[in-house]
N, C-alpha and C positions, 0 to 999 in steps of 0.2 A: 504494500500500500504506500503510495507516494505521499509527500507532504501535503499536497492540495487535497487529496482524498481524506487524509487524516484530519485536516482542519475542517472539512465538511462533516465528517462523522462527529467531531467534537462539538461543532455547532448544533448538530441534530441532538446531541446529548443534552446540551444546555437548554435548547428549546423544549425538550421533553419535560424538564422540571418547571421551567417558567410558564409553559402553557397550562400545566396542571394547576399551578398556583393562581393564574389569572382566572381560570374557570371556577367560580365560587362553589358550584355544586360538586364538581369533581374534587375540589380541595377538601370539602367536608366529608365526602364519601371516602377519600383516601385516608384522612386522619382518623376516621372512624375505624377503618381496617387496622390501622396501627394500634389503636387502643385495644381492640378486640384481640389482636394477636400477641401483644405484650402480656395481656392478661392470661392468654392460653399457655404461653411458655412459662410464666411464673407459676401458674397452677400445676403444670406438669412436673416442675421441679419439686414443689411442695408435696404433691401426691406421691412422688417417688420416695421421698424421705419418710413419709408416714408409712408407706407400705414396707419399706426396708426395715424400719425400726420394729414393725409389728411381726414380720415373718421372713425377713432375709431376702435373698435374691429370687427365690421361687415366688414369693409374694409379689415382688415387683413385676415379674413377667405375667403372673396370673391376673393381677389388677389391670395391667396394660391390655390384656386380651378381653377381660370382662367389660371394661369401660367402652370398648369399641363395638361389641356385639349389638347392643341396642341401636347404636348409630347406623350400623349396616342395614338393619331392618327398617328403621323409622325414617331415615333421611329421604329415600325415594318416595315414601308415602306422603311426606310433608311438602316436598318440593313443588308439586303442582300449584300450591297456594301462592308461591312466588311468581309463577307464570300467569296466574289468573288476574292478578292486580298489580299494583305498584310495588316494585321490588324493595324499595327502601323501607316500606312498612313491615315487610317480613324481617328485615334486618333489625329494626327497632325492637320488635317483639323478642327476637332471638337474643339480643344484647341484654334486655331487661331480665329474661329468664336466667342468663348466665350470671348477671350481677346478684340476683336473689339467691341462687343456689350456691355460688361461691362464697357469698357472705354467710350463708348457713353453715358451710364447712368450717369457716373461721371460728364461728361460735362453738361448734361441736368440739373442735380440737382444743380451743382455749379452755373449755370446761371438762376436758379429758373424757369426752363422751365415747360411745362405741365406735370403733374404727370402721366396722362394717357399714355404718350409716354414712360415713365419709365416702366409702366406695360406691354406694348407691347414688349419692349426690354427684360423684365423678361421672357416673354413667349418664345422668340427666344433663349435666353441663356439657358433656362431650357430644350428645345428640344436637344440642343447640350450636355448639362450635362447628360441627361438620355441616350444618345447614347454612351457617353464615357465609362460608366461602363460595358455594355455588350461587347463592342469591347475589352476593357482591360481584362475582365474576360475570353474571348475567346482566347486572346493572351497568357495568362499565361500558360495554359497547353502545348502550342506549345514550350515554353521555358523550359519545364520540361520533365523528362523521367520516373518518377515513381510517384505513388500516394503519397508516403512519401514526395517527392520533391514538389509536387503540394500543399500538406497540408502546407509545410514550406513556400511556396510562399504566400499562403493565410494568414498564421500567420503574416508574415512581412507586407503584405498589410493591414491586419487588424490593426496592430500596427500603421502604417502610417496613416490609416484612423482615428484612435483614436487620434493621435497627431494632425491631421488636424482638428478634431472635437474640440480639445482644442485650438489650435493656431488660427484658423479662428475666432471663437466668441470672444476669449480673446483679440486678436489683434483688432477686431472691437470695443470691449468695451473700450480699451485704446484710440483708434483713436476718438471714439465718445466723450470721456471725454476731449480730448485735441484739437480736430479739429471739423470736421462735417461729415455728411454722404457721401458727394461727395468724400472725401479722402478714405473712406472705399471702395467705388466702384473702385477707381483708383488703389488701392493696389491689389484688387481682380483681376483686369485686368492684372496687372503685373505678378501675380502668374500663370495665365493661359498661358501667353506668355512663361514663363519659362518652363512650362510643354511641350509645343510644341517643344522648342529648344532641350530638352532632348531626345525626341522621334526621332528627325532627325538623331541621332547617333546610333540607335538600328539596329543591324545586326544579322540575323539568317537565317537558311534554313527552309523554310516552309515544313510541313509534307505533304506526298502524299495525293492527293484528286482526286476523279473521276472527269474528265472534260468532260461534255457532248458535242457532236458534234455541237449541237445548243443550245444556252443559252435559258432557259425557260423564259416566261413572268414574269415581276417583281412581279405581284400579285401571281403567282404560287410559286415563291420563298418565298414570305411573308407567304403564306399558309403553306409552309413546316415547318416553325417554329411553327405554331399553331398545326400542325399535330404531330410533334415530342413531343410536350408537352402533347397533348391529348392521345398519344399512351403509355405514361409512367405513371402509377398510382403513382409511387414514386415521380416523378417530380410534379405531381398535388398536392400531400400532402405538399411538401415543398413550392410550390407556395401559397397554401391556408394559411399556417402559416406566410409566408412573407407578404401576404396581410393584415393579422391581425396586424402584427407588423408595417407595413407602414401606415396603417390607424391611428394607435396610434401616429406614427411619425408626420403625418399631423396635428393631434390634438395638438401635442407638439408645433408646430410653433405658435399656438394661445395661448395655455396655458402659454408658456414662457413669452409672452408679458403681458397678463392679470394678471398672478400671480405676476410678477415682479412689475408692475406699480400699480395695484389696490389692490391686496391682501397683498403684502409685502411693498409697498411704496418705492421701490428702484429706481424709475425713469428709464429713457431711458437706461442708462448704465447698469442697473440691468438686462435687457434682455440679454445682452452679458455675464454678470456674471453667470446667471443661465445656459446658454448654455455652458459656459466654465466648469461648474460643470459636465455636461454630458461628456465633453471632458476629464476631469480628471479621471472620472470613466472608460472611454473608454481606456485610456492609461494603467491604472492599470489592466483592464480586458484583454487587449492585452498581457500584460506580463504574466498573469495567463493562458490565452488561448494558449500561446506558448507551454505549457505542453501537449496540445492535439495532437501535432505532434506524429505520431505513434499510436494514439488512434484508437481503433476499435469501438468506441461508439459515432461517430460524430452525428448520428441522435438523440441520447438521449441528448447530450449537446446542440444541436440545439433547442430541445423542451424546455430545461431549459432556454436558452436565450430568447426565445419567451415569456415564462411565466413571466420572470423578467422584460420584457419591459413594461408590463402593471401594475403589482402589485404596483410599487411605486406611480403611479397616484392615486390609491385608498387610499394609506396611506397619500399622500399629502393632499387629501381632508379631512382626519380625523385629521391630525396633521399639520396645516398650520403655523408652525413657520419657520423662515428663515433658521435656522441651520438644521432642519429636512428636509426641501425642498432641500437644497444643497446636503445633504447626499443621499437622495432618488434619485435625478437626477443623481448622480454619479453611483448609482446602474443601472440606465437605460443605462448609457454609458458602464458599464461592460457587460450588457446583449447584447448590440449592437456588442461588440467585439466577443462574443461567436457566435452570428448569422453569422457574416462575415466569420469567420474561418470555422465553420462547414457547414453552408449553401452553400457558394460558392464552397467549396471543393466538396461537394456532387453533386451539379449541374454539375460541371466540369467533374465529373466521370460518370454521368448518361446520359448527352446529347451527341449525335453524333457530332463529330468534324465538319463535313461538314455543319451543320446547327447550330453550337453552338452559334455564335453571334446572330442568329435569335431567338433562344430559350431564351437567356438572354434578347434580345430586347423585345420579347413578354412579359416577366416578368416585364421589366422596364415599358412597356406601361401600363400593368395592375396596377403596383405599382404607376405610375403617377396618374392614376385615383383614386387609393386608398388614396394617400396622399392628393389629392385635396378634395375628399369627406370627409376625416377625418378633414381637416382644416375647411371646410364649416359647417359640422355637429357640430363640437366643438363650433364654434361661435354661431350657432343656439341654441344648448343646453344651453349654458351659458345664452343667452337671455331668454330662456324659463323656465329652472328649476334652474338656478343659477350656479355659478362656482363650488361650492363644490359637488353638485350632479352630474354635468357633469364630473368632475374628476373621481368620483367613477364608474359611468356607463361605460365610455369609458375604464377606467383602468381594468375593469373586463374581457374584451373580450379576451385578449391574454392568461391569465392563464387558462381560461375555455377551449379554443381550444388546448392548449398545453397538457392538461390532456387527452382530447378526442383522440388525435392522438399518444399518448405515445407508445402504443404497436405496432402500424404500423411502427413507426420509429425504434423500436428495431429490427423488422424483416428486415428493410432496412439495418441496420448495418450488419446483418448476410450475406445478399446477396453481399454487397460490400466486405466483408471479403473473400468470396469465389472467387470473381473476382480478388482480390489481389493475391490469391494463384496461379491462372492461369497466371497472369502477371509475377510473380516471376519464374514460371517454364519456360516461354518463354524467359525471360531475361538471363537464363543460357546458351542459344545458342548465340554464338558471333555475328551472323548476325542480331539478333533481339535486342541485347543490346543497339545499338545507337538510336533506334527508340524513338521519343518523345512519351509522355504518350498517347495522343489521338490515335496514330497509333497502338501502342502495345495493347491498350485496345480494339481497333477495331478487332484485331486478336483474343484476348482472348474471346470476345463475340461470335466469330464464330467458336470456337474450339469444335470439337465433340469427345465424349469418344468412344474408340474402345477397345474391349477386344479380345485378341488372345491367344488360348490355346497353351501350349508348343508343339513344333514340327510342328506347322502350318506355312505355307508360307504366309507372309504379301503381298508380290508381287514378281514376277519372272523377271529375266533378259529378256529384250526384250518387256516387257509389256508397254502399253501406260501410262504415268504418269498423274494422275488426283488429287493426294493428297500429302501433306507433313505430316510426322508423327513425333511426339515427344514422347519419352518414359517417362512415369510417374513412372513406376516401372517395374522391370523385366530386362531380358537380351535378346539381339537379335544377331544372327550371320549374317554377310554379306558375301555372296558367289559370287565371280566373276570368270567366266570361269571355274567353277568346283572346285575352291580352296577357302579356308577361307581367306578372306581379312581383316576383322575386327570384333571385338566384341563390341557391344554397350550396355550401361547401362542407368540408370535413369538420366534424364536431357540432354540426347543427342538426336539429330534428324537425320532423313534420308529422302531421296526422293527429295531433292532440285535440283539435277543435271538435271533430266528429265524435271522438271518444268521450270527452268531458261534457259536451253539450248534448250528446245523444241525438245528433242530426246527421244528414248525409254529408259527404265530403263537399267542402266549400270551394275546392279548386282541383285542378289536374296537376299531377307531378310527373315530369318526364326526365329521364336520364340524359343530361347534356353530354356527359362523358360516361364511360363505364363506371358503375357505382358498386361499391362494397358497403352494404347496409347491415345494421343490427336492428332486429325487429322484436318488439314486445307485444304480447297478446293484450287485448283490451282489458281483460279482467286483472291481469297482473299490474298493468299500468295504472288503472284507475284506483285500485285498492291502495297502492303505494302513494300516489300523488294526493288523492283526496283524503286519505287517512291521516295526513300530517299537515297541520294548519299552515306552517310557513310555505310548504310546497304547493298547497292548494291556492294560497294567495298569489304566489309567483305565477302559477299556471293561469289563474283568472286574469291577472294583469296582462299576460302575454296574449291570451285569447282576445281580450278587448282591443288591444293594439292591432292584432291581425285582422279582425273583422272591420275595423276602421280603415285599414290599408286597402281592403278589397272594394271600398266604395268607388264609384266612377271618378275618374280624373286622377287617381293616385298614380304616382310614378313608381317604376320598379325599384325594389330594395332587396337587400340581403336579409332574409328572415325565414320564418316558419310558415307552414301551411297546414290546413286541416282537411 
């Protein structure tokens, strides 16, 4: 990469953060995520200490498994509610539930109550936690208008996730060294409450969605999420690699405790210190991953992140010195930042908006099982073959799978690049420019190529309108009442008047040169444009000017036709 390209990437990175800060709604949504995830990491550290003190390493693994099982079952069942209405409302409810349950855990621990009750609370708050990310992931595309902007939002969220990964465990370590576990739970509850308050002030106009005359059964809606995932091989590959990464993440919740206390002799506070090393690496990785904004190789970087999630565990098993462990866990944090930016951006581009929260929820459900299994198997392997061998065996999984799927992810990058070209073409039309990313990508996926030889009529005045056309290359003449009304070129569209006003074609369009067109069906076009107020307003203004232009005596201009 040359100096000029490097400067361009650096500029994209700076713009990613500044654009998120300028967008008030995006800023509040991002800060809410930070509060929620700092709370989750602090809660995880505190729960690990409670479980280890009560039953040792086996208890840590068992609690890690049991807290994830309810999430695996309930998250897909609850996700349709996020797709039915405004997604920030789901996030508010989830954050309030987490605040109340985590606060209850603080009281129970402070009063030396039954530890089993803390485990039950952990399961409840984990259900809420696993529902937060899919709803938030589905909200972000709604607040963005381009793939570049969505990548920027995921970069910023990845950075905040990384900072939360650092602040949560580090804050827990400080509190554990100066107070006790109950205070850690109390602070985590406060962070969740702050997240809810931020979301109360988010304001945006939801993108257009098809509203059925009769809402389907809840289980049908749940199944739609699984069907969307099953229908996309690309989503299946991403999910498979995320499963490998989260399986290793589940093992990390056990490894961090056993390595800190038994291998390195760092005590309870050492657990927080090791997890804080992950956070340091995540922050550094987020800064580096901000350079991925504008990259057309997100799939490749995603594979790199997955591979680097596992390799450090192999090396920790081979080099069990505290300095090496801290550095290697920082590499894990860096890998996590790469996965967050690349993985969530790709999923947001591939999943249909109408079921996006459900797709993310299905993945979170599978992930919850994967984390639980990773936690349980890690503790079992430690008991069976020892800590060193367990680190090596589990650490090898991610790198092997990343290599296996490398070429498939490169092909995915190529297909996303082609989609970007269609989106950019559509956004040159004023009525499409205001559409949020999910809506305009819905249009781009339904666009059909049409070739028209020079001198051929695309449609005639008085015809019934059934399609909207966008010129990719070439020129077209618009003939109204026997006279030349306008000449159209690349990036201009025509045919919207008949579709939006439900009237016959107001003019004839003839290919002046060979045309390469992109066509949209009437239904897809009208649902997207009329379902979003700014686009509908832009279309109405365009139609009014076009109808005025067709009045007698008007001179030919470059414009659109219906």
